[in-house]
N, C-alpha and C positions, 0 to 999 in steps of 0.2 A: 405240355400235352399237345399233341398234334391237332390243329384246327380241322374240323370236318368241312370238306368242300361241298357246298350246296349247289349242285349243278344238275340235279335230276328233277323230273316232274312225277309226282305221285298221282295215280289214277285209280278211282274206285268205279266199279260198274263195268269192268271189261268183258263181262259175259253178255252184255247187251249189244244191240246193233251199233250204236255210236262208239261204245267202248272198244269193241273188236276192231272197228275201222280205224279208230284213233291209235290204237296200239300198233296196227300194221303201218300206219302213216309214220309214226315215230321211228319204227324199226327201219323203214325204207329211207328215211331222211336223217338217220344217225342221231336222233334225239334221245338222250338218256332218260329213262323212265323207270318207275317201280309200280307194280300193280298191287292194289290193296283189296282183298276180298271183303264182301259184305259179311261173311261168316266171321272174319277176324274182328270186325266191330261188334257183332252180336255177342261174341264170346269174350270180348275184351282181351283178345290175344293179338295185339298189334305188333307188326315187325318194326324194326328201327326205321324211321323215316326222317331222321335228323339231317340226312344228306340231300333232302329235297327242298327246293325253293318255292315250289308252287304245287297246289293240290287241285286237280280237276275232279270235281264231285259230280258223278253221273248216276249214282245209285238213286233209284226212285221207282215207284209203281204207279200205273195208270188205272189199275182195277184193284178193288179190295177183295180179300178172301177171308175165310174163317181164321186163317193163321196170321194174316198181315193186314193192317189198316193203313190208311193214308197217313195218319198222325204218327204211327209207329215207325214207318219207313221214311216218309218224306220230311217229317219234322224232327222226330227224336234222333234219327240217324244223323241228320244235319248237325244237331247239337253236339253229338259225339265227334263228328269230323272237325267242327270248329274248335273243340277242346283239344283234339289231337294236334291240330295245326299250331295252336298256341304253345302246347307243351314241347312240340318239336321245333319251335321257333320258325315255322313256315309262315311267311308274311303274306302270301298271296293265295286266294282261292278263286277258282273259276267254277261257276255253278250253272246247270241247265234247269231252267224253270219251264214256263210254257207261254206261248203267245196268247195274250188276253188276260193273263193273271194281273189282278189289281186289288186295291183295298175294297172295291165294290163287288168282287167275285162272289157268286152264290153257290157254285158247285163245290162239293166237298174236296174234290181233287184240286181245283184252283185255290181254294182256301188254304189247303195244306202247303201248296207251293208258295203262296204269299207269305205264310208264316215262316217258311224256311228262308225266303228272301230276307225277311226282317231280321232273323237271327244272324245272318251273314253280314248285313249292313251294320248292325249294332255291335258286331264282334270286335271292331277295331282293326280287322285285317284289311289289307288291300283286296279289292274284289272286282270281278267282272261277272255280272249276271246276264246270261243269255236267255232270251225268250223265243224258242224256236217254233216255226211253223212245221209243216210236214217235211222231214228230212228223207230224201229219196236216194236210194242206192240198192245194190243187190241185197235182197232179203230184208228190206225195211218194212215197218209195220203196214203202211198203206199198200205197198206193192204186194205183200203176202195176202192182205185182205182181198184186194182186187183179183189176184190170181185164183184164190179159192172160189170166188164168185164166177170168174171167167170159165173155170172148169165146168160150171153148170150152165155156161153160155148166157149168163145174165148178171149185170151189175145193178143192184138196187140203189135208187137215189131217194133219200129221205126228203120229203117236201118238194119244193120247187127246184132245188139244186143250184139256185142262183147265188148262194153265198160264196164268198171269195176264199181261196186258199193262195198261199205264196210259197210253193215248194222250193226247197234249196237242196243242192246236191251234197252228198256226204263228203265228197272230196273237198268242196269249198268249206264245209264245216270244219273238217280236220285242219285245213290250212289256217282258218281263222283262229281256232283254239291255239295252235302253235304260235301265231302272231300275238295273241293276247297274253301268252305266257312270257313274252319278251318285251312288249312295247307298252310304254306308259300311256299311249293313246287310249287304251282300254280301261285305264285305272279308274276305279270307283264309278263305274257306269252300268246302267241297265240298258241292254241293247237287244232290239228285236233281231232274231236270227232268221232272216227271210230272203228268198230269192228275188230276182228282178221281175219275175212274171206274176202278175195278178191275173188269176184265171178262175172262172166259176167252177164249182165242184162238178157240175153237170157237164161242162165242156171238157174238163180234165178226164172225166169218166168216159165220155164219148170218144175222145182221142185214144184212150187206152183200150176201149172195147173194139174200136176199128182195127187196131193193130193185131188183135187176137180173134178177129171174126166173131165177135160176141155182140150182144145188144144191151140196152139199158131199159130199166123199168122204174117208174116213179112209185113211191109208196107214201101215203099220208104221214104227216108228223105224228099224229096220234097213234096210228098203227105201228110206226117205228118204235115209239117209246113202249107201247104195250108189248111188242115182240121182244124188245131188248130186255124187258123185265121177266118175261116168261119162257123165252127160248134160248137155250145155251148156244145153239148153232146159228143164231141170227148174227149177221156180219157186223153189226154195230152195237157197241155197249152204250150204256146211259151216258158215260163221260164222253164217248165219241160223238154222240148226238149233241151234247152240250157245246162241245168245241166247234163242231161244224156249223150248227145253227147260230152260234155266237157271232159268226161272220166277222172274225177279228182281222184287222188289217195291221201290218207292221210297217215300220219306218225303214224301208230299204235304203233310202238316200243317206241316212245317218250311218248305216253299216258300211256302205260303199265309200263314204268319205273317210271313215276311221280306218278301214282295212286296206283301201287302195288296191284291191285285187279285181280281176275280171271274173264275173260270175257266170255260171252256166244257166241258160234258160230252159226250164223244164215244163213241158206241156202234157206229158203223159208218163205212165210208169214205163 
């Protein structure tokens, strides 16, 4: 019987921002890959992925709906992916968690991500778990959020805005994922996926507003949470506020040493 050549990377979540860009990056750099839809997992109709040596798991949700909960998508789907990797003899999984996720997390979103991390760590698979800050590129979540506000000529800043973000470019992210699929330097590690620039959210917003001839306006933390709960069009969701106000800092130095690449500095959308 002919031995199957394991030279492809399986990717879930290619309808999302990171997934779309990663697919384009792989195509442009002649990296062989196979996309796996979330629907295939939900209906247990999985294509053959025995020819893949690595699974990049990007499927996840940042907001719950009546149809989808954090546990159903972020945790249960991870269980299925781990099981598929084992059955397909895929030895490596790359997973996107979130900056600030830990055993002490209190938000439902972070708790679900931590549970997913533990499933992967205990699976026996070789793994790289990335904990990303804001990933910036064309049509990323924060850029879309700001541009919606800029159209109204005003960016709202919850609280003081002095909490720190460490934005990273989508091009750098794709490059790092590709490296992680090939290099043992990333093996069995949890790595903060952050850029070199530590910048306060208010300064990032000011820089972005200046580019588009807009202004910024502060809103109290209490009002921010109240409006997030009651107004569908409020620009920040509860989990957005939890992430921002958590003021999470990442270890850029570790990422730089492991990846050995030059990173873009991002100061605005």
